[in-house]
N, C-alpha and C positions, 0 to 999 in steps of 0.2 A: 547491558551499559548502553546508556544514551549516546556515549562515544562511536559507537559502529553503527548508528544508526542515521538516517535521511529521512528528513520530512518531505511529504510529496503529496500529489493530487493524485485521484483514479480521476484519469483525462477516457479510457474506455475499458468495457469488459469484451470479453470472446471465449466462451464459455469459463473455463477455468483459470485463465488467463487473464492477469488484471495490467494493463499500460500506466506505470504512476508515470507519471510527468514531475520533471526535477529539473530545475534552469530550462533548457530548453530541450533537450536529451526525452524521450518516452522509452520507458525503460519497460520490458517483461518482468510480470512479479506471480506467486502463487501466493496463497496463504499460506499459513504457519501451520503447523499441526496443534495451535493453541484454537485456533479459529472452530475444528470442530465441535467443541463444545455449548459452542454459542451458535443460536439460528440465523442471527443477523449475521448479514455479507454486507462488505461496504460496497457502495454503487458510485456511478458517474459523479465528480464532484465532490466527494468524499475525500479530508484530509486524512496523509497514513503512514505512518514510522515502517521503513522499512530497511531490512540489509540489502544492500547493495552487492551484488555479487557478480562482477564484472567477466566472469568468463561463464556464466553460468543464468537461470532464472532466479533472481532475487525472491527475497522473503518479503511479505508482510506481516509484520507482527503485529500491531495493532490500527484500532482509529481511532485520532482525535478527533475531540468536541469542537464545533466552531463555535466559540462565543460570542460571535459577532451574528451568529444569525436568530438567534434569543431573543 
């Protein structure tokens, strides 16, 4: 469900922890289990949808295509 997800930008990567910029916050997140199927991993500057878990590590669910880069 889209209402549970937030849109952010990958600010930094430290091993398997991604730091997602959401407004003025930098939120630590890991890739969801769905990413195990794909060899492409998000990189710094990518737009992502993530589930924000305020009491733990958030979960990146998908990478969004940036239409302005084409």
